[in-house]
C-alpha positions in Angstrom: -32.7 142.9 33.7 -30.0 145.6 34.7 -30.3 147.3 31.2 -33.9 147.3 31.2 -34.0 149.1 34.6 -31.6 151.7 33.2 -33.8 152.3 30.2 -36.8 152.7 32.3 -35.0 155.3 34.6 -33.6 157.2 31.5 -37.2 157.3 30.1 -38.7 158.6 33.5 -35.8 161.1 33.8 -36.4 162.2 30.1 -40.1 162.9 30.8 -39.4 164.7 34.0 -37.0 167.0 32.2 -39.3 167.7 29.3 -42.3 168.6 31.5 -40.4 170.6 34.2 -38.2 172.7 31.9 -40.6 173.7 29.2 -41.3 177.3 28.5 -43.9 179.0 30.6 -46.8 180.5 29.0 -49.7 182.6 30.4 -53.1 183.6 28.8 -52.7 186.9 26.8 -53.7 190.2 28.1 -55.7 192.7 26.5 -54.6 194.7 23.7 -53.5 198.3 24.4 -50.8 200.6 25.8 -48.8 199.2 28.9 -49.4 201.6 31.8 -47.7 199.6 34.2 -44.9 197.0 35.0 -44.5 195.1 38.1 -42.3 192.2 39.5 -41.9 190.5 42.7 -39.7 187.8 44.0 -41.3 184.9 46.0 -39.0 182.3 47.8 -41.4 179.5 46.8 -41.4 180.2 43.2 -38.8 182.9 42.2 -39.5 185.9 40.0 -42.9 186.7 38.8 -43.9 189.3 36.3 -46.8 191.4 35.4 -48.0 194.0 32.9 -51.0 196.5 33.3 -52.9 197.5 30.2 -55.6 199.9 31.1 -57.0 198.6 34.4 -56.1 194.9 33.7 -53.1 193.4 35.4 -52.0 190.1 34.0 -48.9 187.9 34.4 -46.4 187.4 31.6 -43.0 185.6 31.1 -39.7 187.2 32.0 -39.0 187.8 28.2 -42.4 189.7 27.6 -41.6 191.6 30.8 -38.2 192.6 29.4 -39.5 193.5 25.8 -42.7 195.6 27.0 -42.1 199.0 28.3 -44.2 201.6 29.7 -46.4 203.0 26.8 -45.4 200.1 24.5 -48.2 198.5 22.6 -49.1 195.1 23.8 -49.1 192.4 22.3 -46.9 193.8 19.5 -44.1 194.4 21.9 -43.8 190.8 22.6 -43.1 190.0 18.9 -39.6 191.6 19.0 -37.1 189.9 16.7 -33.9 191.4 18.1 -33.6 189.1 21.3 -30.2 188.3 21.9 
């Protein structure tokens, strides 16, 4: 009985870790030149990052934000291979 409770607890913990710690993805933005980058810190959710292409502002991951600079070509800037 004690072993089955431990196995059930480990299974629940594993599921929680896999779902909570997965990489975040957001819908891709339009193709074009990055005209603005912005970020903000929220107490309830940490850092959030946005890129603007033309007049469209969209949310991106921290890695995409770090790879895409002003006047870089989106989404090609997200395909960098030299990430450390």
